[in-house]
VOSE-601968 format. One record per residue (C-alpha): y, x, z; residue number from 1; residue in one letter. Coordinates in nm, 4 decimals, padded with zeros to 6 digits, m for minus. Example, Ala and Ser with C-alpha at 12.3 -4.5 7.8 and 13.67 -1.06 7.14 Angstrom:
REM residues 2
NODE,m00.4500,01.2300,00.7800,1,A
NODE,m00.1060,01.3670,00.7140,2,S
//
This chain:
REM residues 81
NODE,00.0010,00.0048,m00.0073,1,M
NODE,00.3593,00.1123,m00.0887,2,P
NODE,00.5800,00.2419,00.1922,3,E
NODE,00.9006,00.0383,00.2248,4,I
NODE,01.2079,00.2714,00.2875,5,S
NODE,01.4247,00.1838,00.5946,6,E
NODE,01.7105,00.0720,00.3684,7,G
NODE,01.4881,m00.1791,00.1904,8,A
NODE,01.3192,m00.2855,00.4944,9,G
NODE,01.6571,m00.3524,00.6364,10,A
NODE,01.7753,m00.5780,00.3371,11,L
NODE,01.4634,m00.7617,00.3587,12,A
NODE,01.5104,m00.8573,00.7170,13,H
NODE,01.8553,m00.9578,00.6613,14,S
NODE,01.7560,m01.2004,00.3678,15,V
NODE,01.4728,m01.3282,00.5445,16,R
NODE,01.7094,m01.3851,00.8327,17,A
NODE,01.9499,m01.5582,00.5864,18,Y
NODE,01.7016,m01.8014,00.4079,19,V
NODE,01.5256,m01.8793,00.7120,20,A
NODE,01.8181,m02.0811,00.8745,21,T
NODE,01.8658,m02.4589,00.7219,22,K
NODE,02.2259,m02.4902,00.6646,23,W
NODE,02.3061,m02.1891,00.4330,24,P
NODE,02.0394,m02.3261,00.1773,25,L
NODE,02.1707,m02.6897,00.2091,26,L
NODE,02.5211,m02.5556,00.1633,27,V
NODE,02.4016,m02.3262,m00.1145,28,A
NODE,02.2229,m02.6302,m00.2869,29,D
NODE,02.5276,m02.8125,m00.2677,30,A
NODE,02.7600,m02.5858,m00.4055,31,L
NODE,02.5240,m02.4236,m00.7085,32,V
NODE,02.6467,m02.7100,m00.9410,33,A
NODE,03.0324,m02.7114,m00.9025,34,A
NODE,03.3489,m02.5855,m00.7003,35,T
NODE,03.3959,m02.8627,m00.4015,36,L
NODE,03.6229,m02.9156,m00.1428,37,R
NODE,03.5271,m02.9335,00.2054,38,F
NODE,03.4935,m03.3028,00.2536,39,G
NODE,03.2681,m03.3217,m00.0702,40,Q
NODE,03.0261,m03.0536,00.0802,41,V
NODE,03.0451,m03.2475,00.3882,42,K
NODE,02.9248,m03.5514,00.2244,43,S
NODE,02.6378,m03.3726,m00.0046,44,R
NODE,02.5004,m03.1774,00.3627,45,V
NODE,02.3932,m03.4697,00.5485,46,A
NODE,02.3221,m03.4586,00.9299,47,G
NODE,02.5305,m03.1794,00.9931,48,G
NODE,02.7976,m03.1731,01.2222,49,S
NODE,03.1618,m03.0615,01.0719,50,Q
NODE,03.1681,m02.7469,01.3201,51,K
NODE,02.8144,m02.6135,01.2007,52,M
NODE,02.9578,m02.6831,00.8199,53,L
NODE,03.2480,m02.4857,00.8808,54,A
NODE,03.0907,m02.2067,01.0765,55,Q
NODE,02.8320,m02.1668,00.7895,56,T
NODE,03.1211,m02.1583,00.5023,57,L
NODE,03.3119,m01.9150,00.7231,58,C
NODE,02.9781,m01.7146,00.7421,59,N
NODE,02.9021,m01.7063,00.3849,60,R
NODE,03.2584,m01.6406,00.2973,61,E
NODE,03.2539,m01.3271,00.5444,62,R
NODE,02.9374,m01.2136,00.3329,63,D
NODE,03.1201,m01.2524,m00.0068,64,G
NODE,02.9113,m01.5424,m00.1272,65,I
NODE,03.1093,m01.8199,m00.1235,66,V
NODE,03.5022,m01.8239,m00.2217,67,D
NODE,03.7903,m02.0254,m00.0598,68,R
NODE,04.0700,m02.1106,m00.2443,69,T
NODE,04.3566,m02.2513,00.0026,70,A
NODE,04.6363,m02.4813,m00.1561,71,Y
NODE,04.9473,m02.5555,00.0295,72,A
NODE,05.0250,m02.8982,m00.1268,73,T
NODE,04.9621,m03.2635,00.0128,74,V
NODE,04.7908,m03.4520,m00.1189,75,P
NODE,04.5747,m03.1635,m00.2646,76,P
NODE,04.6553,m03.0840,m00.6340,77,R
NODE,04.4216,m03.2243,m00.8646,78,G
NODE,04.3767,m03.2415,m01.2549,79,N
NODE,04.6747,m03.5116,m01.3831,80,T
NODE,04.6206,m03.5664,m01.7510,81,A
//
């Protein structure tokens, strides 16, 4: 059996820890098709609290997996054609 280097083992452990939790997978599934607003993601990820969703999104943003754009407009800007 081939040996796994320490770097590869650490990477595999990180990936397993990320995939093993339920919320990141549900959020990733919701975001795979399109860019969504927080409320839209919340409605697609049923059963979770707003706090859990916010923490999950912040962690994925920190990891570089999710990109967040904040708009300083009220109401949020949209396509008006």
